[in-house]
N, C-alpha and C positions, 0 to 999 in steps of 0.2 A: 480777358474773358468778360462777357457781359452778363448782367444779372437777369435781363429779360430782352425779349425780341418782339417787334411788331412787324408782321408780314403783310405787305400790301401788294395785291395783284396789279401789275402795271403792263401786262401784255396787251396785244391788239384786241382781245375779246373782253377786256376788263372794264371798259368804260372810259369816257373822256376825262372824268374828274379824278381818276385814281392817282395820277401824277401829282396833282395839287393836294390831294389828301395826304400822300406821303410827305410832301414838302411841309405841310402844316404840322404833321406829327413831329418832324425834325425841329421845327421852330419851337413848338411847345416843350419838347424835351430839353432843348437848349435853355429856354427861359426858366425851366424848373431846376436847372443845374444837374440834370441826369444824363448828360451826353456821354459820359464814360461808363454808364450803367445800363443804358437801354439803346439798342440798335434797331433802326428801321431797315428792313430788308425788302427790296423791290423784286418781285418775281412775276412769273406769268409766262 
């Protein structure tokens, strides 16, 4: 179970950069050592 979630819209109406935004969140979460505590959810 995760302590927190970050939801990023990644559907066709969400914008071109939404995928890169979700990727960057994942990189920063990993660098902070929080990969097991925070999950990035792509929706849309």
